[in-house]
Backbone as CSV, one residue per row, in Angstrom:
resi,resn,N_x,N_y,N_z,CA_x,CA_y,CA_z,C_x,C_y,C_z
1,UNK,-21.191,-22.484,-40.854,-22.552,-21.952,-40.402,-23.338,-23.050,-40.460
2,UNK,-24.565,-23.295,-39.634,-25.382,-24.311,-39.886,-26.420,-23.997,-40.915
3,UNK,-26.911,-24.721,-41.768,-27.935,-24.287,-42.756,-29.257,-25.186,-42.506
4,UNK,-29.204,-26.243,-41.690,-30.533,-26.673,-41.239,-30.958,-26.320,-39.895
5,UNK,-32.155,-26.167,-39.383,-32.464,-25.645,-38.245,-32.512,-26.920,-37.381
6,UNK,-32.306,-26.733,-35.858,-32.296,-27.846,-35.163,-33.972,-28.473,-34.610
7,UNK,-34.010,-29.710,-34.766,-35.523,-30.397,-34.109,-35.503,-30.160,-32.541
8,UNK,-35.564,-29.334,-32.053,-35.381,-29.371,-30.343,-36.463,-30.572,-30.035
9,UNK,-37.379,-30.674,-30.493,-38.456,-31.933,-30.194,-38.038,-33.414,-30.376
10,UNK,-36.770,-33.372,-30.989,-36.353,-34.993,-31.176,-35.669,-35.527,-29.992
11,UNK,-35.135,-34.860,-28.889,-34.747,-35.381,-27.789,-34.699,-34.527,-26.676
12,UNK,-35.094,-34.870,-25.335,-34.949,-34.073,-24.370,-33.926,-33.274,-24.015
13,UNK,-32.845,-33.698,-24.364,-31.375,-32.682,-24.113,-31.426,-31.647,-24.773
14,UNK,-31.741,-31.885,-26.016,-31.956,-30.549,-27.004,-32.916,-29.504,-26.471
15,UNK,-34.343,-29.797,-25.884,-35.179,-29.264,-25.348,-34.498,-28.457,-24.107
16,UNK,-33.670,-29.062,-23.264,-33.234,-28.528,-21.713,-32.028,-27.418,-22.308
17,UNK,-31.065,-27.866,-23.227,-30.133,-27.014,-23.790,-30.876,-25.617,-24.749
18,UNK,-31.969,-25.894,-25.082,-32.793,-24.758,-25.804,-33.026,-23.896,-24.690
19,UNK,-33.822,-24.429,-23.652,-34.349,-23.663,-22.487,-33.238,-22.945,-21.999
20,UNK,-32.033,-23.359,-21.731,-31.085,-22.670,-21.242,-30.583,-21.055,-22.009
21,UNK,-30.943,-21.432,-23.410,-30.550,-20.286,-24.362,-31.844,-19.218,-23.840
22,UNK,-33.080,-19.909,-23.858,-34.160,-18.856,-23.650,-34.071,-18.282,-22.043
23,UNK,-33.464,-19.021,-21.135,-33.390,-18.272,-19.843,-32.395,-17.199,-19.655
24,UNK,-31.312,-17.480,-20.570,-30.338,-16.460,-20.864,-30.617,-15.093,-21.211
25,UNK,-31.482,-15.548,-22.411,-32.015,-14.210,-22.979,-33.005,-13.578,-22.230
26,UNK,-33.736,-13.883,-21.403,-34.406,-13.339,-20.444,-33.906,-12.431,-19.408
27,UNK,-32.471,-12.700,-19.338,-31.926,-11.708,-18.265,-31.380,-10.512,-18.806
28,UNK,-31.764,-10.023,-19.791,-31.432,-8.724,-20.581,-30.608,-8.427,-21.396
29,UNK,-30.146,-7.424,-21.450,-29.052,-7.246,-22.675,-27.785,-6.763,-22.213
30,UNK,-26.739,-7.414,-22.628,-25.342,-6.785,-22.338,-24.526,-7.864,-23.070
31,UNK,-23.307,-7.426,-23.566,-22.412,-7.847,-24.459,-21.879,-9.703,-23.798
32,UNK,-21.915,-9.503,-22.411,-21.667,-10.710,-21.667,-23.047,-11.759,-22.080
33,UNK,-24.010,-11.285,-21.726,-25.151,-12.223,-21.922,-25.277,-12.323,-23.684
34,UNK,-25.184,-11.862,-24.192,-25.053,-11.901,-25.844,-24.027,-13.150,-26.053
35,UNK,-23.029,-13.214,-25.593,-21.953,-13.932,-25.624,-22.131,-15.435,-25.075
36,UNK,-23.070,-15.375,-23.919,-23.581,-16.790,-23.160,-24.489,-17.359,-24.113
37,UNK,-25.591,-16.543,-24.662,-26.561,-17.098,-25.540,-25.594,-17.854,-26.865
38,UNK,-24.528,-17.034,-27.402,-24.056,-17.501,-28.673,-23.228,-19.004,-28.238
39,UNK,-22.788,-19.026,-26.866,-22.110,-20.358,-26.568,-23.235,-21.334,-26.163
40,UNK,-24.341,-20.981,-25.880,-25.427,-21.831,-25.570,-26.031,-22.427,-26.722
41,UNK,-26.069,-21.536,-27.759,-26.709,-22.041,-29.120,-25.514,-22.937,-29.499
42,UNK,-24.408,-22.617,-29.549,-23.479,-23.617,-30.065,-23.391,-24.962,-29.569
43,UNK,-23.924,-24.906,-28.350,-23.795,-26.194,-27.454,-25.185,-26.846,-27.882
44,UNK,-26.337,-26.168,-28.089,-27.478,-26.836,-28.897,-27.106,-27.605,-30.050
45,UNK,-26.159,-26.707,-30.893,-25.897,-27.190,-32.319,-24.944,-28.448,-32.024
46,UNK,-23.890,-28.509,-30.799,-23.218,-29.616,-30.597,-23.637,-30.981,-30.287
47,UNK,-24.828,-30.771,-29.545,-25.814,-31.872,-28.956,-26.312,-32.247,-30.168
48,UNK,-26.975,-31.606,-31.225,-27.733,-31.995,-32.270,-26.616,-32.773,-33.286
49,UNK,-25.525,-32.246,-33.362,-24.505,-33.183,-34.147,-24.246,-34.627,-33.459
50,UNK,-24.196,-34.401,-32.065,-23.859,-35.745,-31.408,-25.034,-36.700,-31.838
51,UNK,-26.088,-36.141,-31.501,-27.238,-37.057,-31.833,-27.456,-37.684,-33.275
52,UNK,-26.949,-36.789,-34.027,-26.894,-37.305,-35.622,-25.995,-38.358,-35.773
53,UNK,-24.704,-37.941,-34.836,-23.800,-39.231,-35.134,-24.256,-40.549,-34.538
54,UNK,-24.944,-40.356,-33.622,-25.453,-41.614,-32.778,-26.382,-42.329,-33.560
55,UNK,-27.255,-41.497,-34.446,-28.343,-42.156,-35.481,-27.696,-42.894,-36.432
56,UNK,-26.373,-42.094,-37.031,-26.004,-42.664,-38.224,-25.253,-44.001,-37.916
57,UNK,-24.619,-44.230,-36.848,-24.167,-45.700,-36.154,-25.295,-46.309,-35.324
58,UNK,-26.368,-46.004,-35.595,-27.535,-47.130,-35.274,-27.858,-47.299,-33.694
59,UNK,-27.420,-46.177,-32.998,-27.586,-46.282,-31.425,-28.625,-45.284,-30.973
60,UNK,-28.448,-45.504,-29.484,-29.229,-44.284,-28.832,-28.149,-43.913,-27.697
61,UNK,-28.623,-43.042,-27.034,-27.773,-42.678,-26.021,-28.122,-43.659,-24.774
62,UNK,-26.869,-44.172,-24.273,-26.914,-45.209,-23.173,-26.620,-46.898,-23.692
63,UNK,-26.664,-46.656,-25.168,-26.484,-48.240,-25.506,-25.882,-48.096,-26.787
64,UNK,-24.630,-47.256,-26.958,-24.278,-46.942,-28.235,-22.752,-47.095,-27.880
65,UNK,-22.247,-47.644,-28.912,-20.683,-47.631,-28.872,-20.150,-46.411,-30.238
66,UNK,-19.635,-45.403,-29.655,-19.352,-44.307,-30.218,-17.905,-44.473,-30.947
67,UNK,-17.752,-43.721,-31.747,-16.144,-43.848,-32.399,-15.670,-42.676,-32.464
68,UNK,-14.073,-42.818,-31.913,-13.374,-41.375,-31.848,-12.053,-41.553,-32.655
69,UNK,-11.674,-40.536,-33.396,-10.356,-40.768,-34.057,-9.242,-40.876,-32.913
70,UNK,-8.112,-41.246,-33.375,-6.991,-41.460,-32.555,-6.374,-39.960,-32.078
71,UNK,-6.285,-39.882,-30.756,-6.039,-38.507,-30.136,-4.903,-38.283,-30.020
72,UNK,-4.310,-36.826,-30.789,-2.917,-36.677,-30.733,-2.562,-35.947,-29.520
73,UNK,-3.322,-35.891,-28.604,-3.111,-35.014,-26.992,-2.935,-35.822,-26.102
74,UNK,-3.063,-37.385,-26.358,-2.767,-38.363,-25.163,-1.753,-39.191,-25.678
75,UNK,-1.017,-39.328,-24.500,0.297,-40.345,-24.680,-0.030,-41.638,-23.978
76,UNK,-0.620,-41.978,-22.849,-0.626,-42.994,-22.235,-1.420,-42.680,-20.749
77,UNK,-2.056,-43.522,-20.333,-2.812,-43.540,-18.989,-1.784,-42.947,-17.860
78,UNK,-2.079,-41.898,-17.441,-1.430,-41.418,-16.307,0.055,-40.499,-16.908
79,UNK,0.008,-40.572,-18.085,1.181,-39.964,-19.079,1.204,-38.339,-18.814
80,UNK,2.242,-37.685,-18.928,2.384,-36.469,-18.769,1.697,-35.279,-19.650
81,UNK,1.793,-36.142,-21.005,0.855,-35.233,-22.109,-0.354,-35.216,-21.952
82,UNK,-0.915,-36.406,-21.504,-2.449,-36.657,-21.140,-2.908,-35.851,-20.082
83,UNK,-2.249,-35.606,-18.944,-2.585,-34.732,-18.054,-2.439,-33.280,-18.418
84,UNK,-1.327,-32.880,-19.281,-1.329,-31.641,-19.738,-2.409,-31.137,-20.368
85,UNK,-3.025,-31.956,-21.100,-4.025,-31.656,-22.064,-5.538,-31.820,-21.520
86,UNK,-5.554,-32.215,-20.154,-7.182,-32.226,-19.771,-7.565,-30.942,-19.838
87,UNK,-9.015,-30.874,-19.985,-9.929,-29.818,-19.760,-10.477,-29.990,-18.365
88,UNK,-10.242,-29.051,-17.559,-10.897,-28.815,-16.629,-12.431,-28.034,-16.513
89,UNK,-13.350,-28.609,-16.059,-14.980,-27.877,-16.120,-15.608,-28.273,-14.826
90,UNK,-16.685,-27.126,-14.786,-17.376,-27.592,-13.930,-18.161,-28.636,-14.156
91,UNK,-18.433,-29.473,-13.358,-19.632,-30.843,-13.424,-20.223,-31.094,-12.294
92,UNK,-21.526,-31.143,-12.049,-22.296,-31.470,-10.885,-21.747,-30.856,-9.550
93,UNK,-21.258,-29.591,-9.870,-21.051,-28.843,-8.607,-19.460,-29.030,-8.066
94,UNK,-18.560,-29.696,-8.900,-17.361,-29.639,-8.854,-16.423,-29.703,-9.843
95,UNK,-15.393,-29.155,-9.875,-14.468,-29.054,-10.996,-13.805,-30.418,-11.310
96,UNK,-13.920,-30.939,-12.935,-13.376,-32.196,-13.090,-12.544,-31.990,-14.380
97,UNK,-11.698,-32.784,-14.210,-10.424,-32.692,-15.399,-10.764,-33.837,-16.469
98,UNK,-11.107,-33.487,-17.613,-11.683,-34.449,-18.497,-10.685,-34.504,-19.714
99,UNK,-10.409,-35.922,-20.078,-9.657,-36.228,-21.522,-10.142,-34.962,-22.608
100,UNK,-9.067,-34.599,-22.975,-9.237,-33.535,-24.324,-10.232,-34.096,-25.061
101,UNK,-9.860,-35.297,-25.736,-10.515,-35.905,-26.747,-12.141,-36.010,-26.758
102,UNK,-12.462,-36.092,-25.252,-13.856,-36.448,-24.945,-14.613,-35.239,-24.328
103,UNK,-13.948,-34.149,-24.025,-14.540,-33.304,-23.038,-15.843,-32.649,-23.638
104,UNK,-15.763,-32.392,-24.955,-17.096,-31.917,-25.615,-18.155,-32.814,-25.289
105,UNK,-18.348,-33.888,-25.628,-19.014,-35.139,-25.269,-19.595,-34.926,-23.824
106,UNK,-18.714,-35.081,-23.053,-19.151,-35.050,-21.561,-19.899,-33.808,-21.090
107,UNK,-19.542,-32.968,-21.618,-20.013,-31.440,-21.374,-21.515,-31.447,-21.736
108,UNK,-21.569,-31.831,-23.136,-22.829,-31.943,-23.790,-23.759,-32.791,-23.175
109,UNK,-23.503,-34.084,-22.553,-24.405,-34.832,-21.783,-24.875,-34.188,-20.643
110,UNK,-23.725,-33.590,-19.898,-24.102,-32.997,-18.506,-25.155,-31.691,-18.605
111,UNK,-24.744,-31.068,-19.638,-25.507,-29.739,-19.786,-27.076,-30.087,-20.458
112,UNK,-27.145,-31.324,-20.853,-28.514,-31.909,-21.165,-28.938,-32.714,-20.026
113,UNK,-28.712,-32.825,-19.193,-29.137,-33.363,-18.211,-28.747,-34.890,-17.782
114,UNK,-27.911,-35.405,-18.565,-27.303,-36.768,-18.599,-26.027,-36.663,-17.714
115,UNK,-26.400,-36.976,-16.450,-25.162,-36.934,-15.549,-24.143,-37.902,-15.654
116,UNK,-22.906,-37.337,-15.811,-21.634,-38.478,-15.890,-20.935,-38.403,-14.504
117,UNK,-20.499,-39.845,-14.202,-19.836,-39.562,-12.903,-18.327,-40.300,-13.088
118,UNK,-17.975,-40.660,-14.343,-16.594,-40.967,-14.528,-16.319,-41.029,-16.059
119,UNK,-15.124,-40.835,-16.429,-14.672,-40.969,-17.928,-13.526,-41.136,-18.342
120,UNK,-13.027,-41.920,-19.224,-11.803,-42.013,-19.866,-11.729,-42.195,-21.581
121,UNK,-10.871,-41.732,-21.853,-10.716,-41.942,-23.505,-10.184,-43.103,-23.867
122,UNK,-9.449,-43.924,-23.021,-8.783,-44.718,-23.378,-7.358,-44.726,-23.763
123,UNK,-7.094,-43.455,-24.047,-5.632,-43.029,-24.176,-5.012,-43.760,-25.412
124,UNK,-5.774,-43.969,-26.558,-5.068,-44.763,-27.703,-4.871,-46.181,-27.473
125,UNK,-5.224,-46.603,-26.265,-4.621,-48.193,-25.890,-5.959,-49.059,-25.727
126,UNK,-7.012,-48.550,-25.100,-8.101,-49.339,-24.769,-9.356,-48.537,-25.315
127,UNK,-10.612,-49.292,-25.129,-11.970,-48.647,-25.410,-12.148,-47.660,-24.299
128,UNK,-12.444,-46.319,-24.961,-12.638,-45.350,-23.596,-14.176,-45.600,-23.126
129,UNK,-14.455,-44.649,-22.308,-15.770,-45.158,-21.881,-16.141,-43.762,-21.081
130,UNK,-17.669,-43.570,-21.112,-18.277,-42.588,-20.292,-19.397,-42.871,-19.432
131,UNK,-19.054,-43.069,-18.001,-20.225,-43.797,-17.151,-21.010,-42.728,-16.645
132,UNK,-22.276,-43.180,-16.715,-23.696,-42.223,-16.548,-23.942,-42.510,-14.953
133,UNK,-24.600,-41.515,-14.298,-24.924,-41.612,-12.881,-25.944,-42.723,-12.728
134,UNK,-26.748,-43.063,-13.723,-27.793,-44.153,-13.727,-27.306,-45.557,-14.035
135,UNK,-26.097,-45.713,-14.130,-25.344,-47.052,-14.212,-24.975,-47.442,-15.956
136,UNK,-25.550,-46.790,-16.730,-25.255,-46.845,-18.052,-23.777,-46.479,-18.496
137,UNK,-23.161,-47.149,-19.433,-21.895,-46.894,-19.826,-21.931,-46.744,-21.254
138,UNK,-21.474,-45.335,-21.744,-21.115,-45.512,-23.163,-19.707,-45.886,-23.669
139,UNK,-19.389,-46.476,-24.301,-18.405,-47.179,-24.897,-17.812,-46.255,-26.197
140,UNK,-16.518,-45.947,-26.210,-15.702,-45.061,-27.141,-14.855,-46.166,-28.074
141,UNK,-14.833,-46.239,-29.062,-14.077,-47.105,-30.010,-13.255,-46.209,-30.972
142,UNK,-12.203,-46.697,-31.315,-11.579,-46.059,-32.656,-11.872,-46.500,-33.723
143,UNK,-12.302,-45.691,-34.850,-12.703,-46.192,-35.801,-12.011,-47.496,-36.573
144,UNK,-12.713,-48.313,-37.413,-12.151,-49.428,-37.997,-11.115,-49.054,-39.102
């Protein structure tokens, strides 16, 4: 459980994700809508955690080298295990299959209005990357 409130003014992505929560709440009351608000709130918290991690390593979105642990769900690029563990999600009007170990980052970026156009976790062999629609690249490295 989160003990510290999220400062939604610290980044536009947090503001947009919070606006999604408010928009869902305006739809009325039902069990489904309550679950949607809970999920959207969890997304706000995940975005805040991601921004905290970026701050910790001294970067900002678009100019950061992120670190990811070795993924146990990947074998190699094009490998059976890698494809079996991809997460399919709607992004920018199409269903995209994203490598398991980076799917939450890709989802958070897109939910916050930072459109992604391509991504690869690196499959424990090379640096991973998330390509943004504006031409920037987020590089993902294994911890030293």
